[in-house]
C-alpha positions in Angstrom: 126.3 -19.6 36.5 124.5 -22.0 38.6 124.7 -20.7 42.0 124.9 -25.2 43.4 128.7 -23.9 41.0 129.4 -20.9 43.0 129.2 -21.8 46.1 131.8 -24.8 45.6 134.2 -22.4 43.1 134.0 -19.7 46.2 134.7 -22.1 49.0 137.8 -22.2 46.8 139.3 -20.0 46.3 138.7 -18.5 49.1 142.6 -19.2 50.4 142.9 -17.7 47.0 144.2 -20.7 45.5 142.8 -23.6 43.3 144.6 -26.5 43.0 144.6 -29.3 39.8 142.0 -31.3 42.1 140.0 -28.0 43.4 139.8 -27.5 39.0 138.9 -31.0 38.6 136.0 -31.6 41.1 134.8 -27.5 40.6 134.7 -28.9 36.1 133.8 -32.3 37.2 130.5 -31.0 39.1 130.0 -28.8 35.8 130.0 -31.0 33.8 127.1 -32.8 35.7 125.9 -29.6 35.9 125.4 -29.1 32.2 127.3 -26.1 32.6 130.4 -25.1 29.7 133.8 -26.0 30.8 135.6 -23.3 29.5 132.4 -21.0 31.0 133.6 -22.8 34.6 137.3 -21.8 32.9 136.8 -18.2 32.4 134.9 -17.8 35.6 137.8 -19.3 37.2 140.6 -17.1 36.2 138.3 -14.1 36.9 137.4 -14.7 40.4 141.4 -15.6 41.0 142.4 -12.0 39.3 140.6 -10.6 41.7 142.4 -12.6 44.6 144.7 -11.4 43.6 144.6 -8.0 42.7 142.8 -7.6 46.8 146.1 -9.5 48.0 148.0 -6.4 45.7 145.5 -3.3 47.4 146.1 -5.1 50.9 149.6 -4.9 50.5 149.6 -1.0 49.5 148.1 0.5 52.1 150.3 -1.4 54.4 153.1 0.3 52.2 151.5 3.7 52.9 150.3 2.8 57.0 154.1 2.1 57.9 154.6 5.7 55.9 
């Protein structure tokens, strides 16, 4: 993955959500850089799924702390 594109995706996904507008911008940037949009979609889904897992792990840890 192109480092510039990775940085853009990381910034967009920082809150765990990628809006339609952010996705559109990312895909336009990918096209301009010659990156396959299908690869970008897979990468985006991977990043978002990692965020969801992390949030679930935090919620589980909080539950354990409360005992």
